[in-house]
C-alpha positions as CSV (number, residue, x, y, z in Angstrom):
1,M,15.4,16.2,27.0
2,D,13.9,16.2,23.5
3,T,10.8,18.1,22.6
4,M,8.3,17.0,19.9
5,D,7.9,19.5,17.1
6,G,4.5,18.3,15.8
7,L,5.9,17.4,12.4
8,S,6.0,14.1,10.5
9,M,9.2,12.1,9.8
10,D,12.0,14.1,8.2
11,L,12.5,12.0,5.1
12,E,15.2,14.1,3.6
13,R,17.2,13.9,6.9
14,A,16.6,10.2,7.1
15,N,17.9,9.6,3.6
16,L,20.9,11.7,4.1
17,D,21.7,9.9,7.4
18,K,21.6,6.6,5.5
19,L,24.0,7.9,2.9
20,R,26.3,9.4,5.5
21,R,26.6,6.0,7.2
22,V,27.6,4.2,4.0
23,F,29.5,7.0,2.2
24,P,30.9,9.4,4.8
25,E,33.5,10.6,2.3
26,C,30.8,12.1,0.1
27,F,29.9,14.7,2.7
28,A,31.8,18.0,3.2
29,E,30.6,20.7,5.6
30,G,27.4,18.8,6.0
31,K,26.6,18.9,2.3
32,L,26.3,15.9,0.0
33,D,28.8,15.9,-2.9
34,I,26.6,14.3,-5.5
35,D,29.3,14.1,-8.2
36,K,31.6,12.2,-5.8
37,L,28.8,9.8,-4.8
38,L,28.0,9.1,-8.5
39,G,31.7,8.5,-9.1
40,L,31.9,6.0,-6.3
41,C,29.0,4.1,-7.9
42,G,30.7,4.1,-11.3
43,E,28.6,6.9,-12.8
44,Y,30.6,9.8,-14.1
45,I,29.3,13.2,-15.1
46,D,29.7,13.6,-18.9
47,N,27.4,16.7,-19.3
48,D,25.3,14.7,-21.7
49,F,21.8,16.0,-21.4
50,E,20.3,13.8,-24.1
51,K,19.6,10.8,-21.8
52,Y,16.6,8.6,-21.7
53,R,14.3,9.8,-18.9
54,F,10.7,10.4,-18.1
55,E,10.0,14.1,-17.5
56,W,6.9,16.3,-17.1
57,K,6.3,19.8,-15.8
58,G,6.2,19.8,-12.0
59,K,8.1,16.5,-11.5
60,A,10.8,18.1,-9.4
61,E,8.3,20.0,-7.3
62,C,6.4,16.7,-6.7
63,L,9.5,15.1,-5.2
64,R,9.9,18.1,-2.9
65,L,6.2,17.9,-1.9
66,A,6.6,14.2,-1.0
67,Q,9.5,15.0,1.3
68,K,8.0,18.2,2.8
69,R,7.2,17.4,6.4
70,S,3.5,17.4,7.4
71,A,2.3,19.6,10.3
72,G,-0.8,17.4,10.6
73,T,-2.0,14.6,12.9
74,L,-4.6,11.9,12.9
75,R,-7.3,12.5,15.5
76,P,-9.1,9.4,16.9
77,C,-12.8,9.0,16.5
78,P,-13.9,6.1,18.9
79,G,-17.6,6.9,18.3
80,E,-17.4,6.1,14.6
81,S,-15.3,3.0,15.2
82,V,-16.2,-0.6,15.8
83,D,-14.6,-2.6,18.7
84,W,-12.2,0.3,19.3
85,E,-10.4,-1.4,22.3
86,H,-9.5,-4.6,20.5
87,T,-9.4,-4.1,16.7
88,R,-6.1,-3.8,14.8
89,N,-7.7,-2.4,11.6
90,L,-7.6,1.3,10.7
91,Y,-9.8,3.6,8.6
92,I,-8.3,7.0,8.0
93,E,-10.2,9.9,6.6
94,G,-8.1,12.5,4.9
95,D,-5.9,13.4,1.9
96,N,-3.7,10.4,1.3
97,L,-0.6,12.5,0.6
98,E,-0.6,14.0,4.1
99,V,-1.7,10.7,5.7
100,L,1.1,8.8,4.0
101,K,3.6,11.3,5.4
102,L,2.2,10.8,8.9
103,L,2.4,7.1,8.6
104,Q,6.1,7.0,7.7
105,T,7.6,6.8,11.3
106,A,5.1,4.2,12.6
107,Y,4.8,2.0,9.5
108,Y,8.1,2.4,7.7
109,R,8.9,-1.0,6.0
110,K,6.0,-2.7,7.8
111,V,3.4,-3.1,5.1
112,K,3.4,-6.4,3.2
113,M,0.9,-5.5,0.4
114,I,-0.5,-2.3,-1.1
115,Y,-3.5,-2.4,-3.4
116,I,-4.8,0.9,-4.9
117,D,-7.4,1.7,-7.4
118,P,-6.6,5.4,-8.2
119,P,-8.7,7.8,-10.3
120,Y,-8.4,6.7,-13.9
121,N,-8.2,10.2,-15.4
122,T,-11.1,9.7,-17.8
123,G,-12.0,13.4,-17.8
124,N,-14.7,13.0,-15.1
125,D,-12.9,11.3,-12.2
126,F,-11.7,13.3,-9.3
127,V,-8.1,14.4,-9.5
128,Y,-6.4,15.5,-6.3
129,A,-5.2,19.1,-6.6
130,D,-2.2,19.4,-4.2
131,D,-1.1,22.8,-2.8
132,F,2.7,22.8,-2.6
133,A,2.8,25.6,0.0
134,D,0.1,24.5,2.5
135,P,-1.2,21.0,1.9
136,L,-3.4,21.0,5.0
137,A,-5.1,24.3,4.0
138,R,-5.8,22.8,0.6
139,Y,-7.2,19.7,2.2
140,R,-9.7,21.7,4.3
141,E,-10.7,23.6,1.2
142,V,-11.2,20.4,-0.9
143,T,-13.4,18.7,1.8
144,A,-15.9,21.5,1.5
145,Q,-16.2,21.2,-2.2
146,T,-17.7,18.7,-4.7
147,T,-15.6,16.6,-7.1
148,K,-13.4,18.1,-9.7
149,S,-12.7,16.9,-13.2
150,N,-9.6,17.0,-15.3
151,P,-10.9,17.6,-18.9
152,E,-8.8,16.5,-21.8
153,T,-9.1,20.0,-23.3
154,M,-6.6,21.1,-20.6
155,G,-3.0,21.2,-21.7
156,R,-2.0,19.5,-18.5
157,F,-4.4,16.5,-18.7
158,H,-1.7,13.9,-18.2
159,T,0.6,16.2,-16.2
160,N,-2.0,16.8,-13.5
161,W,-2.5,13.1,-13.1
162,L,1.2,12.4,-12.9
163,N,1.7,15.2,-10.3
164,M,-1.0,13.5,-8.2
165,M,0.4,10.0,-8.4
166,Y,4.2,10.5,-8.3
167,P,4.6,11.8,-4.7
168,R,2.1,9.3,-3.3
169,L,3.9,6.4,-4.8
170,R,7.2,7.7,-3.5
171,L,5.8,7.8,0.0
172,A,4.0,4.4,-0.4
173,A,7.3,2.7,-1.4
174,N,8.8,3.6,2.0
175,L,6.0,1.8,3.8
176,L,6.4,-1.5,1.9
177,R,8.5,-4.2,3.6
178,D,11.6,-5.4,1.8
179,D,9.5,-8.4,0.6
180,G,6.4,-6.3,0.0
181,V,4.3,-6.1,-3.2
182,I,2.1,-3.4,-4.7
183,F,-0.8,-3.9,-7.0
184,I,-2.3,-0.9,-8.9
185,S,-5.5,-1.1,-10.9
186,I,-5.5,1.2,-14.0
187,D,-7.1,1.5,-17.5
188,D,-5.7,2.4,-20.9
189,N,-5.7,6.2,-20.2
190,E,-2.7,6.2,-18.0
191,V,-1.2,2.6,-18.0
192,D,1.8,3.7,-20.0
193,N,2.6,6.6,-17.8
194,L,2.0,4.7,-14.6
195,K,4.4,1.9,-15.6
196,K,7.1,4.6,-16.3
197,I,6.7,6.2,-12.9
198,C,6.6,2.8,-11.2
199,N,9.8,1.8,-12.9
200,E,11.4,4.9,-11.5
201,V,9.9,4.6,-8.0
202,F,10.2,0.8,-7.5
203,G,12.9,0.0,-10.1
204,E,12.1,-1.6,-13.5
205,E,14.0,-4.7,-12.3
206,H,11.3,-5.1,-9.6
207,F,8.5,-5.3,-12.2
208,I,6.6,-8.6,-11.7
209,G,3.9,-8.4,-14.3
210,C,1.0,-6.6,-15.8
211,G,-2.3,-8.4,-15.1
212,I,-5.1,-8.1,-17.6
213,W,-8.4,-8.2,-15.7
214,K,-11.6,-9.0,-17.7
215,R,-14.0,-6.7,-16.0
216,R,-17.2,-7.5,-17.9
217,T,-18.8,-10.0,-20.3
218,S,-21.3,-7.9,-22.1
219,S,-19.9,-5.5,-24.6
220,A,-20.2,-1.7,-24.4
221,M,-20.7,0.0,-27.7
222,D,-19.1,3.3,-28.4
223,Q,-18.4,5.4,-31.6
224,S,-15.3,3.2,-32.4
225,K,-17.4,0.0,-32.3
226,V,-14.7,-1.4,-30.0
227,S,-15.7,-2.6,-26.6
228,T,-13.0,-2.2,-24.0
229,D,-13.7,-5.1,-21.6
230,H,-10.5,-5.1,-19.6
231,E,-8.4,-3.2,-17.2
232,Y,-4.8,-3.7,-15.9
233,V,-3.2,-4.5,-12.6
234,L,0.5,-3.4,-12.5
235,I,2.5,-5.5,-10.0
236,Y,5.9,-4.5,-8.5
237,H,7.9,-5.8,-5.6
238,R,10.1,-3.8,-3.2
239,G,13.3,-5.7,-3.6
240,Q,13.3,-9.1,-1.9
241,F,10.9,-10.9,-4.2
242,E,9.0,-13.9,-2.8
243,P,7.2,-16.1,-5.4
244,F,3.4,-15.9,-5.6
245,K,1.6,-18.9,-4.1
246,G,-0.1,-19.7,-7.4
247,G,-3.0,-22.1,-7.6
248,K,-3.4,-25.9,-6.9
249,K,-2.6,-27.9,-10.0
250,D,-5.5,-29.4,-11.8
251,Y,-5.0,-33.2,-12.1
252,K,-8.2,-33.9,-14.0
253,G,-6.4,-34.7,-17.2
254,Y,-4.1,-37.3,-15.6
255,S,-4.9,-41.0,-15.8
256,N,-3.2,-44.4,-15.9
257,P,-4.8,-46.4,-18.7
258,D,-1.8,-48.8,-19.1
259,N,-1.3,-49.3,-15.3
260,D,2.1,-47.8,-15.5
261,P,3.8,-48.4,-12.1
262,R,5.0,-44.7,-12.1
263,G,1.4,-43.6,-11.6
264,P,-1.0,-41.2,-13.4
265,W,0.3,-39.4,-16.5
266,V,-0.9,-37.0,-19.2
267,A,0.2,-37.0,-22.8
268,G,2.5,-34.1,-23.7
269,D,3.6,-32.8,-27.1
270,L,6.8,-34.4,-28.4
271,T,7.7,-31.7,-31.0
272,V,8.9,-28.2,-31.1
273,G,8.2,-25.4,-33.5
274,M,11.4,-25.4,-35.6
275,N,11.9,-26.6,-39.2
276,A,14.3,-29.2,-40.5
277,D,16.9,-26.6,-41.6
278,M,17.1,-25.2,-38.1
279,R,17.4,-28.6,-36.3
280,P,18.4,-31.3,-38.9
281,N,19.4,-33.8,-36.2
282,Q,15.9,-33.7,-34.8
283,F,14.1,-34.2,-38.2
284,Y,13.9,-37.9,-38.7
285,D,11.5,-40.8,-39.0
286,L,10.3,-42.2,-35.7
287,I,9.6,-45.9,-35.6
288,D,7.4,-47.8,-33.1
289,P,9.6,-50.8,-32.2
290,K,6.6,-52.9,-31.4
291,T,4.6,-52.4,-34.6
292,G,7.2,-51.0,-37.0
293,K,4.9,-48.1,-37.9
294,V,6.6,-44.9,-39.1
295,Y,5.8,-41.5,-37.8
296,K,7.1,-38.3,-39.6
297,P,7.2,-34.8,-38.2
298,S,5.9,-32.0,-40.3
299,Y,8.3,-29.7,-42.1
300,N,7.6,-26.8,-39.6
301,R,8.1,-29.0,-36.5
302,V,10.8,-31.3,-35.4
303,W,11.0,-33.9,-32.6
304,S,11.9,-32.6,-29.2
305,Y,14.8,-35.0,-28.8
306,A,17.8,-36.2,-30.9
307,P,17.6,-40.0,-31.9
308,D,19.7,-41.3,-29.1
309,S,17.7,-39.5,-26.4
310,M,14.4,-40.5,-28.1
311,K,15.6,-44.2,-28.1
312,K,16.2,-44.0,-24.4
313,L,12.7,-42.6,-23.8
314,I,11.1,-45.4,-25.8
315,E,13.0,-48.0,-23.8
316,E,11.7,-46.4,-20.6
317,D,8.1,-46.7,-21.9
318,R,7.7,-42.9,-21.9
319,I,6.5,-42.6,-25.5
320,V,2.9,-43.3,-26.6
321,F,2.4,-44.3,-30.2
322,P,-1.1,-43.8,-31.8
323,E,-2.7,-46.3,-34.1
324,D,-3.0,-43.7,-36.9
325,T,0.4,-42.7,-38.2
326,A,-1.1,-39.4,-39.3
327,L,-1.2,-38.5,-35.7
328,R,2.0,-37.7,-33.7
329,P,3.4,-39.8,-30.9
330,M,3.2,-38.1,-27.4
331,K,5.3,-38.2,-24.3
332,K,4.1,-39.4,-20.9
333,R,4.3,-36.7,-18.3
334,F,3.9,-38.2,-14.8
335,A,2.2,-36.4,-12.0
336,N,4.8,-37.5,-9.5
337,E,7.6,-36.0,-11.5
338,L,6.2,-32.5,-11.6
339,K,8.5,-29.8,-10.2
340,S,5.7,-28.1,-8.4
341,A,2.2,-29.0,-7.1
342,T,0.9,-25.5,-8.1
343,N,0.1,-23.6,-11.2
344,P,1.7,-20.2,-11.6
345,F,-0.5,-17.1,-11.0
346,S,-1.7,-16.0,-14.4
347,T,-1.7,-12.4,-15.6
348,W,-4.7,-13.2,-17.7
349,M,-7.3,-12.7,-15.0
350,S,-10.4,-13.7,-16.8
351,E,-12.1,-15.7,-14.1
352,I,-11.6,-13.4,-11.0
353,G,-14.9,-11.6,-10.6
354,L,-16.4,-8.8,-12.7
355,N,-17.3,-5.2,-12.1
356,T,-20.9,-6.3,-11.8
357,E,-19.9,-8.5,-8.8
358,G,-18.5,-5.4,-7.0
359,T,-21.4,-3.2,-7.8
360,R,-23.8,-6.0,-6.7
361,A,-22.0,-6.5,-3.4
362,V,-22.5,-2.8,-2.4
363,Y,-26.0,-2.8,-3.7
364,T,-27.0,-5.9,-1.6
365,L,-25.2,-4.6,1.6
366,F,-27.0,-1.3,1.4
367,D,-30.6,-2.6,1.1
368,N,-30.7,-2.6,-2.7
369,K,-29.5,1.0,-3.1
370,S,-27.0,2.0,-5.8
371,L,-24.6,4.0,-3.6
372,F,-21.4,3.2,-5.4
373,N,-20.9,2.3,-9.0
374,Y,-18.0,0.4,-10.4
375,A,-16.7,-0.9,-7.0
376,K,-14.0,-3.5,-7.5
377,P,-15.1,-7.1,-6.9
378,I,-14.2,-8.7,-3.5
379,S,-12.9,-11.8,-5.3
380,L,-10.3,-9.8,-7.3
381,I,-8.7,-8.2,-4.3
382,K,-9.1,-11.3,-2.1
383,T,-7.2,-13.3,-4.8
384,L,-4.4,-10.8,-4.8
385,I,-4.1,-10.7,-1.0
386,E,-4.1,-14.5,-0.9
387,Q,-1.2,-14.7,-3.4
388,V,1.3,-12.6,-1.4
389,T,0.3,-12.4,2.3
390,S,0.5,-14.5,5.4
391,A,-1.6,-14.7,8.4
392,N,-0.4,-11.5,10.3
393,D,0.4,-9.2,7.4
394,I,-0.7,-5.6,6.9
395,I,-2.5,-4.6,3.8
396,L,-2.7,-0.9,2.8
397,D,-5.2,0.8,0.4
398,F,-4.9,4.6,0.2
399,F,-7.5,5.1,-2.5
400,S,-10.0,2.9,-0.6
401,G,-13.3,4.1,-2.3
402,S,-16.1,1.8,-1.2
403,A,-13.7,-0.1,1.1
404,T,-13.7,-3.3,-0.9
405,T,-10.2,-4.0,0.4
406,A,-11.4,-4.1,4.0
407,H,-14.2,-6.4,3.0
408,A,-11.8,-8.7,1.2
409,V,-9.4,-8.8,4.1
410,M,-12.1,-9.7,6.6
411,Q,-13.6,-12.3,4.3
412,L,-10.2,-14.0,3.6
413,N,-9.4,-14.1,7.4
414,A,-12.7,-15.7,8.1
415,E,-12.0,-18.4,5.4
416,D,-8.4,-19.3,6.4
417,G,-8.2,-18.2,10.0
418,G,-5.7,-15.4,9.3
419,N,-5.2,-12.2,11.3
420,R,-4.4,-9.9,8.5
421,R,-4.9,-6.2,9.2
422,F,-6.0,-3.4,6.9
423,I,-5.2,0.3,6.8
424,L,-7.6,2.2,4.6
425,V,-7.2,5.9,3.6
426,Q,-9.9,7.9,1.7
427,L,-10.4,11.5,0.9
428,P,-13.9,12.6,2.2
429,E,-15.1,13.5,-1.3
430,V,-18.5,15.1,-1.2
431,C,-21.3,13.0,-2.7
432,D,-23.2,14.8,-5.4
433,E,-26.5,16.1,-4.0
434,K,-28.4,14.3,-6.8
435,S,-26.8,10.9,-6.1
436,E,-28.5,8.0,-4.5
437,A,-25.9,8.2,-1.7
438,A,-26.8,11.8,-0.9
439,K,-30.5,10.9,-0.9
440,A,-29.7,8.1,1.5
441,G,-28.1,10.5,3.9
442,Y,-24.4,9.9,3.1
443,A,-22.4,13.2,3.0
444,N,-19.2,11.8,1.5
445,I,-17.5,8.7,0.3
446,C,-15.9,8.0,3.7
447,E,-19.4,7.7,5.3
448,I,-20.2,5.0,2.7
449,G,-16.9,3.2,3.2
450,K,-17.2,3.1,7.0
451,E,-20.8,1.9,6.9
452,R,-19.8,-0.9,4.4
453,I,-17.2,-2.2,6.8
454,R,-19.7,-2.2,9.6
455,R,-22.3,-4.1,7.6
456,A,-19.8,-6.5,6.0
457,G,-18.3,-7.2,9.4
458,A,-21.7,-7.9,11.0
459,Q,-22.3,-10.5,8.2
460,I,-18.8,-12.1,8.4
461,E,-18.7,-12.2,12.3
462,T,-15.6,-14.3,12.5
463,G,-12.2,-12.7,13.3
464,D,-11.4,-9.1,13.6
465,T,-14.2,-7.2,11.9
466,G,-13.7,-3.9,13.8
467,F,-11.8,-0.8,12.8
468,R,-10.4,2.4,14.5
469,V,-11.4,5.6,12.7
470,F,-8.9,8.5,12.5
471,K,-9.3,11.9,10.8
472,L,-6.6,14.1,9.4
473,D,-6.3,17.5,11.1
474,S,-3.7,20.0,12.0
475,S,-1.3,19.1,14.8
476,N,-2.6,19.3,18.4
477,L,0.5,21.4,19.1
478,K,0.5,25.1,18.5
479,T,2.9,26.5,16.0
480,W,4.6,29.9,16.1
481,D,2.8,32.5,14.0
482,A,5.7,33.6,11.8
483,A,3.6,36.0,9.6
484,P,5.3,39.4,9.2
485,I,3.9,42.1,11.4
486,D,3.3,45.4,9.7
487,P,5.8,47.9,11.2
488,Q,3.2,50.6,10.7
489,A,0.6,48.8,12.7
490,E,-0.8,50.6,15.7
491,D,0.5,48.2,18.4
492,V,3.4,46.1,17.1
493,I,4.7,45.3,20.6
494,G,1.2,44.2,21.7
495,E,0.8,41.9,18.7
496,L,4.2,40.3,19.4
497,A,3.3,39.9,23.0
498,N,0.0,38.2,22.1
499,R,1.8,35.7,19.9
500,M,4.3,34.9,22.7
501,N,1.5,34.5,25.3
502,A,-0.3,32.2,22.9
503,M,2.7,29.8,23.0
504,I,2.8,29.5,26.8
505,H,0.6,26.4,26.6
506,R,1.7,24.3,23.6
507,V,-1.4,22.0,23.4
508,K,-4.4,23.5,21.6
509,P,-7.3,24.1,24.1
510,D,-9.9,22.3,21.9
511,R,-7.9,19.1,21.8
512,S,-8.4,16.1,24.1
513,D,-5.9,13.9,25.9
514,L,-6.8,11.1,23.4
515,D,-5.9,13.4,20.5
516,M,-2.6,14.1,22.1
517,V,-1.8,10.5,23.0
518,F,-2.3,9.3,19.4
519,E,-0.2,12.2,18.0
520,V,2.6,11.2,20.4
521,M,2.3,7.6,19.2
522,L,2.3,8.6,15.5
523,K,5.3,10.9,15.8
524,L,7.3,8.5,17.9
525,G,6.8,5.6,15.6
526,V,4.2,3.5,17.6
527,P,1.5,1.9,15.4
528,L,-2.0,3.3,15.8
529,D,-3.5,-0.1,16.6
530,F,-1.4,-0.6,19.8
531,P,-3.5,-1.0,22.9
532,M,-3.8,2.1,25.2
533,T,-4.8,1.9,28.9
534,E,-5.7,4.7,31.2
535,V,-3.7,4.4,34.5
536,S,-3.7,6.5,37.7
537,V,-0.5,8.0,38.9
538,N,-1.1,9.4,42.5
539,G,-4.6,10.2,41.4
540,K,-3.5,11.9,38.1
541,T,-4.5,10.4,34.8
542,A,-1.8,8.9,32.5
543,Y,-1.9,6.6,29.5
544,S,0.1,3.4,29.1
545,V,0.7,2.5,25.4
546,G,1.6,-1.0,24.3
547,E,1.2,-4.2,26.2
548,D,4.5,-3.7,28.1
549,C,4.1,0.1,28.6
550,L,6.2,1.1,25.6
551,L,5.1,4.7,26.3
552,L,3.7,6.4,29.4
553,V,2.0,9.6,28.4
554,C,0.9,12.1,31.1
555,L,-0.7,15.5,30.3
556,A,-2.1,16.1,33.8
557,P,-1.3,19.3,35.6
558,D,0.9,19.8,38.7
559,I,3.3,16.9,38.2
560,Q,5.5,16.5,41.3
561,P,8.7,14.4,41.9
562,G,6.6,11.7,43.7
563,D,4.4,11.4,40.6
564,V,7.4,10.9,38.4
565,E,8.8,8.3,40.8
566,Q,5.5,6.3,40.4
567,M,5.6,6.7,36.6
568,A,9.1,5.1,36.6
569,E,7.6,2.1,38.4
570,Y,5.8,1.2,35.1
571,A,9.3,0.9,33.5
572,P,8.3,2.5,30.2
573,A,10.8,2.8,27.4
574,K,9.8,6.5,27.1
575,A,7.9,8.8,29.4
576,V,6.1,11.6,27.5
577,I,5.0,14.6,29.7
578,S,3.6,17.9,28.7
579,R,5.7,21.0,29.5
580,D,2.5,22.5,30.9
581,S,2.3,19.7,33.5
582,F,5.3,20.9,35.5
583,A,5.0,23.7,38.0
584,D,8.3,25.1,37.0
585,D,11.6,24.4,35.3
586,T,13.0,22.9,38.6
587,A,10.2,20.3,38.7
588,M,10.9,19.5,35.0
589,A,14.7,19.1,35.7
590,N,14.0,16.8,38.7
591,A,11.8,14.6,36.5
592,W,14.6,14.2,34.0
593,Y,17.1,13.1,36.7
594,I,14.6,10.7,38.3
595,L,13.8,9.1,35.0
596,R,17.4,9.0,33.8
597,D,18.4,7.1,36.9
598,R,15.7,4.5,36.1
599,G,16.8,4.2,32.5
600,V,13.7,5.9,31.2
601,D,13.9,8.4,28.3
602,L,11.9,11.7,28.9
603,K,10.2,13.3,25.9
604,L,8.4,16.7,26.3
605,V,5.4,17.9,24.4
């Protein structure tokens, strides 16, 4: 019988297990021989420390932080949700570092697309300050405070930002499917550093492109008298790249003025930018065989074809000769000969919404109140989603801000009939007391985001416009208090006895069955959008998770063998029962034998 430990996925153990399966010879006494592994991969230790690499203070600690197991959980909040029973969308309130750890088991390699718009590090934006020793304690501290800045006067201006982004991107990469794609919005302050850490996390060979998004039309004057009117969108894939869908080709320029039986065509250039010295065989006089007129290329351009190939094109009526010999002949390019009916997705994103569109969308939704400045436009994120996702894919945004990603997913589903799902994560950053949001009664950014989804969903109506709300908290399971006891204390034995007595019942008294069921789902790798049904087992409450009873969870007291027999009738893959539910160890042992004989795995909490 296994017992849940209340911790998130052990990423270090998982990675070592993968290596052990592929390279068992690189392990001795349970330890990885890194030199031997590198040697097998053709990399030999040469003690050369002058290698190209991207380093900063705290990088190694960041990696350890990313792989440090979380002792948290996500507590369900049906009262703040919309269509709790049926929706497959999630809104998670909490520090995204801990949330990403908690999502590892249930969503490992399941997310098709990630879009994030992280803090830009302008000196005023919030920068997450992680605590390497106790992330959950740090999270509780931060949620009680206002925003923090990262002034450029600090020696660690870029370092702090990198320490915030690096572990989160490491964890996010685990969630992407093999054919997954990540889009990251960023500005000039950190685009260079971001590309370097993305090259390391995703692999520079997986870089797709750097989109340049025109975010405004009116110039903004500053001391330099240079208006920065753009931002960037870095794009990486996870490994199995699938081409973007592109856009429909525009056939407006195609016509058929000479009734060519091959159909509509457009005139294309017949020269290339090379001089006569570089391509002498393509620098010649071109003669129209019908009129005898002579056409000459300029010195800095030559014909695209050698004389024999050009002669064949003329015979096939593929060359158009103009009346004026000062103009160049052109080549017919037929619509029916195009290799693709789509145009490629352009990294010059000049016509995909402006910042004003995003700000206006929030302003309109919230009864003409300016609650969130500089929200990304729905059209930008919707375009990105449309390029890389299919009908049932999952889209993750773990810096969700005003929840534009959720709005874009719901809008696109309504337009094309898709069933895409979103997972949004946002730190409940406190609204400034002088802000319009605070005056309107919103305590933090999460309250604005959730309300936006409610209002947008009410307008869209079609498709899944609901969402389940979860909030980050410590595990529902008690942990042993390992703090040292002062040997000089008055009652050392009494203190030790109190700690032992506190562990008799593992589930915290202030936590509900629902809290515990969802922690079980999370830690056993069951997605949080799976249906959950309350069932009766001999009058005792249990919970069936998944349409075919993937899990049967029972936390009710006084479980007897007859109850376990009835649980087995549901034929769950796993039965999860609280230790506290059994009258004694004999009852627990009987349960294990009964379930084993029915082919059901028993898990204890």
